[in-house]
C-alpha positions in Angstrom: -17.6 -40.8 12.4 -21.0 -39.1 12.4 -20.3 -37.8 15.9 -17.1 -36.1 14.8 -18.9 -34.3 12.1 -21.6 -33.1 14.4 -19.0 -31.7 16.8 -17.1 -29.9 14.0 -20.1 -28.2 12.6 -20.6 -25.7 15.5 -16.9 -24.9 15.4 -17.0 -24.2 11.7 -20.1 -21.9 12.1 -18.3 -20.1 15.0 -15.2 -19.6 12.9 -17.2 -18.1 10.0 -19.2 -15.9 12.2 -16.0 -14.5 13.8 -14.3 -13.5 10.5 -17.4 -12.6 8.4 -18.7 -9.0 8.4 -21.2 -8.8 11.3 -23.6 -6.7 9.3 -25.2 -7.8 6.0 -24.1 -6.4 2.7 -27.2 -4.3 2.5 -26.3 -2.6 5.9 -22.6 -1.9 5.0 -21.5 1.0 2.9 -19.3 -0.5 0.2 -18.7 2.6 -1.9 -17.1 5.9 -1.2 -16.6 8.5 -3.9 -17.0 5.9 -6.6 -14.4 3.6 -5.1 -15.5 0.1 -4.0 -14.5 -0.9 -0.5 -14.0 -4.7 -0.5 -13.9 -6.8 2.6 -11.7 -7.2 4.7 -11.8 -3.4 4.5 -15.0 -1.7 5.5 -16.7 1.5 6.8 -18.1 1.3 10.3 -18.0 -1.4 13.0 -19.2 -4.8 11.8 -18.2 -4.1 8.2 -14.5 -4.8 8.3 -12.2 -7.6 9.5 -11.7 -7.2 13.2 -8.4 -8.7 14.4 -9.5 -9.2 18.0 -6.5 -7.3 19.4 -8.2 -4.0 19.8 -6.7 -2.6 16.6 -8.8 -1.6 13.6 -6.3 -1.9 10.7 -9.0 -2.5 8.1 -11.3 0.4 9.1 -12.0 2.9 6.3 -13.4 6.4 6.8 -15.5 8.0 4.1 -14.6 11.7 4.5 -17.1 14.2 3.1 -15.9 17.4 4.9 -14.2 20.1 2.9 -11.4 22.5 3.8 -14.0 25.2 4.6 -16.1 24.3 7.7 -19.5 23.2 6.8 -18.6 22.7 3.1 -18.9 19.4 1.3 -16.6 17.8 -1.1 -16.5 14.6 -3.1 -16.5 11.7 -0.7 -13.0 10.5 -0.1 -12.0 7.1 1.4 -9.2 7.6 4.0 -7.3 5.4 6.4 -5.4 7.0 9.3 -5.8 10.4 7.6 -4.3 9.2 4.2 -6.4 9.2 1.1 -6.9 5.7 -0.4 -6.9 5.4 -4.2 -7.5 1.7 -4.6 -7.7 -1.7 -2.9 -6.1 -4.9 -4.3 -7.4 -7.8 -2.2 -5.8 -10.4 -4.4 -2.2 -9.0 -4.1 -2.5 -7.5 -0.6 -1.9 -3.9 -1.8 -3.3 -0.5 -0.9 -2.7 2.4 -3.2 -2.6 5.8 -1.4 -1.7 9.4 -2.0 1.9 10.2 -0.8 3.1 13.7 -0.3 6.1 15.3 -2.0 8.7 16.8 0.3 10.3 20.0 -0.8 13.3 22.2 0.2 13.5 25.5 -1.6 15.9 28.4 -1.9 14.5 31.7 -0.5 15.6 34.5 -2.8 14.7 37.2 -0.2 16.8 35.8 2.6 19.3 34.3 0.2 19.3 31.0 2.1 17.5 27.7 2.1 14.0 27.7 3.6 12.3 25.1 5.8 12.1 21.5 4.7 8.6 20.2 4.1 8.5 17.0 6.3 7.7 13.6 4.9 7.2 10.7 7.3 5.3 7.4 7.7 4.5 5.2 10.6 2.2 2.2 10.8 1.9 -1.1 12.7 -0.1 -2.8 9.9 1.1 -1.4 6.6 4.5 -1.6 5.1 5.9 0.4 2.2 6.0 -1.9 -0.8 9.6 -2.6 -1.7 8.7 -4.1 -5.0 6.5 -1.3 -6.3 7.9 2.0 -4.9 11.1 3.9 -5.2 12.7 6.8 -3.2 12.8 9.5 -5.9 14.8 12.7 -5.6 14.5 15.6 -8.0 16.8 18.6 -8.3 20.1 19.7 -9.7 22.0 19.5 -6.4 19.9 17.3 -4.1 20.7 14.4 -1.8 17.9 12.9 0.2 17.7 9.7 2.2 15.3 7.6 4.3 15.9 7.8 8.1 14.3 4.8 9.8 14.1 3.8 13.4 12.1 0.7 12.6 13.5 -2.3 14.4 12.5 -4.5 11.5 15.0 -2.7 9.3 18.7 -3.4 9.6 20.1 0.1 9.5 18.8 3.5 10.6 20.0 5.3 7.5 18.5 3.0 5.1 18.9 4.3 1.6 19.4 7.5 -0.4 20.4 9.0 -3.7 22.0 12.1 -5.2 20.5 14.0 -8.1 22.6 16.4 -10.1 22.2 18.3 -13.4 23.4 21.4 -15.2 21.5 24.1 -17.1 22.8 22.7 -20.4 21.5 19.2 -19.5 18.1 20.6 -18.7 18.0 22.5 -22.0 18.6 19.3 -23.9 15.6 17.7 -22.1 15.4 14.3 -20.7 13.0 11.9 -18.9 15.4 9.5 -17.1 16.1 9.2 -13.4 19.7 8.4 -14.0 21.1 10.7 -11.3 22.7 13.3 -13.7 19.5 14.6 -15.4 17.8 16.1 -12.4 16.3 12.9 -11.0 17.5 9.8 -9.2 15.8 6.8 -7.7 16.8 4.3 -5.0 15.1 1.0 -4.0 13.0 0.6 -0.9 14.2 -1.9 1.7 11.7 -4.6 2.7 9.8 -4.5 5.9 9.8 -0.7 6.1 6.9 0.6 8.3 8.3 3.7 9.9 10.5 6.4 8.3 11.2 10.0 7.7 12.8 11.5 4.6 15.7 13.9 5.2 18.1 16.0 3.1 21.9 16.3 3.4 22.5 20.0 4.1 25.7 20.0 2.0 23.6 19.5 -1.1 21.1 22.2 -1.8 19.8 24.7 -4.3 21.9 27.7 -3.3 24.2 27.5 -6.2 21.7 26.4 -8.8 18.6 28.4 -7.7 18.4 30.4 -10.9 17.3 27.2 -12.8 16.7 24.6 -10.1 15.2 26.5 -7.0 14.0 23.4 -5.1 15.0 19.9 -4.1 12.2 17.3 -3.9 11.9 13.9 -2.4 9.1 11.3 -2.4 8.1 7.7 -2.0 6.4 7.0 -5.3 4.9 4.1 -7.3 7.7 3.5 -9.8 5.5 2.5 -12.7 3.3 5.6 -12.4 6.1 8.3 -12.1 7.2 9.9 -15.3 10.0 12.4 -14.8 9.9 15.8 -16.6 12.5 18.5 -16.6 9.7 20.9 -15.7 9.7 19.3 -12.3 13.3 20.7 -11.8 12.8 24.2 -13.3 9.3 25.0 -12.1 6.9 24.2 -9.2 4.9 21.8 -11.4 5.6 18.8 -9.2 4.0 20.6 -6.2 1.2 22.1 -8.4 0.1 18.7 -9.7 -2.5 16.7 -7.7 -1.9 18.9 -4.7 1.8 18.0 -4.4 1.0 14.3 -4.0 1.9 11.1 -5.9 0.7 7.6 -5.7 2.4 4.9 -3.6 1.6 1.3 -2.7 1.5 -0.2 0.7 1.6 -3.9 1.5 -0.8 -5.3 4.1 -1.4 -8.7 5.7 -3.6 -10.3 8.3 -2.2 -10.6 11.9 1.4 -11.3 12.6 1.3 -15.1 12.1 2.4 -17.4 9.4 -0.2 -19.6 7.6 0.7 -22.7 9.6 0.3 -20.7 12.8 -3.0 -19.1 11.8 -4.6 -22.3 10.8 -4.2 -23.6 14.3 -6.9 -21.1 15.5 -9.8 -21.7 13.1 -12.0 -19.1 14.9 -9.5 -16.3 13.9 -8.4 -17.7 10.6 -9.3 -15.2 7.8 -9.3 -17.5 4.7 -12.9 -18.7 5.1 -14.0 -19.2 1.5 -14.2 -22.9 0.7 -12.1 -22.3 -2.4 -9.3 -20.3 -0.9 -5.6 -20.8 0.0 -3.3 -19.1 2.5 0.1 -17.6 1.6 2.7 -16.1 3.9 3.4 -12.4 3.4 6.6 -11.6 1.6 7.1 -8.2 3.1 7.0 -8.6 6.9 5.0 -10.9 9.2 1.4 -12.0 8.5 -0.5 -13.9 5.9 -2.8 -13.3 2.9 -5.7 -15.2 1.5 -6.0 -16.0 -2.2 -8.6 -17.8 -4.3 -7.5 -21.3 -5.3 -6.4 -21.8 -8.9 -9.5 -21.7 -11.2 -11.5 -19.5 -8.9 -12.1 -15.8 -8.6 -13.7 -13.7 -5.9 -13.0 -12.6 -2.4 -11.3 -15.3 -0.3 -12.1 -13.4 2.9 -15.9 -14.1 2.5 -18.0 -17.2 2.8 -21.1 -17.2 0.6 -22.1 -14.5 -1.9 -19.0 -12.8 -3.4 -16.5 -15.5 -2.2 -14.2 -17.5 -4.5 -16.2 -19.0 -7.3 -15.1 -20.7 -10.5 -15.1 -23.7 -12.9 -14.7 -26.4 -10.3 -17.6 -27.7 -8.2 -17.4 -27.2 -4.4 -15.4 -30.3 -3.6 -12.7 -31.0 -1.0 -9.3 -29.4 -1.7 -7.6 -32.8 -2.1 -10.0 -33.7 -4.8 -9.4 -30.5 -6.7 -5.7 -31.2 -6.7 -6.2 -34.7 -8.2 -8.5 -33.5 -11.0 -5.7 -31.9 -13.2 -3.5 -35.0 -12.6 -6.2 -37.3 -13.7 -6.8 -35.3 -16.9 -3.0 -35.3 -17.7 -3.0 -39.0 -17.6 -5.7 -39.4 -20.1 -4.4 -36.7 -22.4 -1.1 -38.5 -22.7 
């Protein structure tokens, strides 16, 4: 039995070394613009989780360049050119800025102008179907998601039509019910590539005097509060640079937990007090701290899952609550 333990120890050390940040906490930059960058994300090689397939899905850039060459701005964390607003390691979420697409009537040419494009493509991140909604604003607008993602059943995935009248706008309203200047449609699961398009038959030509533009966006539903001013003015584009917040889902690799555990050198849940859960939005898995523990399940040592239980084998932790229940009864 002793020989078996001695053989397993080097394998365990190798597994931890593979998935741990190669650089120490002191060497890695863990803050950008006041936002903490938790592992498995990181800035620079050796500071984020490396998947071993040549991809760098957890690499973050701390951007300090301004719009004017040579100018500096507040450091901004970005991933693939998109500004990151927050990391949620526990839920496997990434909050990002998402642009608002617009299609406006041109009074000079008396015709609709060019549509502002809105698209998304990623091999790692998926649009959260539980947190986001396709939202369309305008008094004669119909927008839809056009996807060529093989993981999604249909190319034309989902859309909605927004209508309203001058009288309805005058009465005010804050509901995205489809007849007050705003509509919303659910996001299909597994979506990782799409573009937002407008139906040409529905546009602002006949309502331009009070609703000059149609807008479409993927937005975090709990953070979006509709205002009639979004229909009658350019307030939606003027606020936060014409961007809203959206949530992306992420996961480690493309394997299930049972598959990932077969390769311990690549397994990401390395905290002694962590559990593996399969992703609910596409392939891959996530790591979570075991019940009663808090911290980062992707770390082993300082900052990993700590809590009220002593460091004992998982089977023993499961038995403790059962033992207490027996005595309480």
